[in-house]
C-alpha angles and dihedrals in degrees: 000000000000119000114254114256107244091208096049111119093014112123115255117249118245089255091052089051090053094254117135131205114256113270114258118244113280112266096016109135116253089230087065104043102033096065090046091061090062095052127104120248089252092055092045089054089051091049089050091052091048092048091052091051091047092050090050090051095048093046098046114127119265110257121224092251093058115088137182121197139013137287140067113303108228098176139358135203120193121232122259115265099253131169117255091256093052092045089053092049091047092049091051090048092048094051089054096047122099123226089251090057091048091050089061093061126087121237088253091054091047091059087074087072100044147291110339119217128187107209139184113210135203115229102198147294118318097024112134094195100059133165099048127199147003096239129177121233131178114220114206143142117266123219090278092054095252118140109244139158138227126204113243101181140268112328121232112253119236 
């Protein structure tokens, strides 16, 4: 009498049925996507919820008490109240812009990209003209969620 097949009646795995896992996003590290493929649907839903919370945290607007950089702040202008989607688009646009392009924008236009600070900066020991400026900086969160600044040119005095 033939031996019973221990796998008989067991459902075939997706791979055995010729179904493949979805391809991970291009450029995503294997150490990130490979462990996800082994997770249950319940755990993947929890990971999705956590990722959404983490994105929200890392993309939150910069508050006026958060600073990036040195110098004496002479004036501040708060960022525009933009939706998360518009903040993300503005941040991507800002990171691509050159200083020359930023210099062409008014302080009001710069508030689209983040918190605008007008600073006066020291240059070093022995300088009799310090602090220098005023200079315009945009304070924003980079793609890792860290508060950073970008120079936007010499500020108008007055």
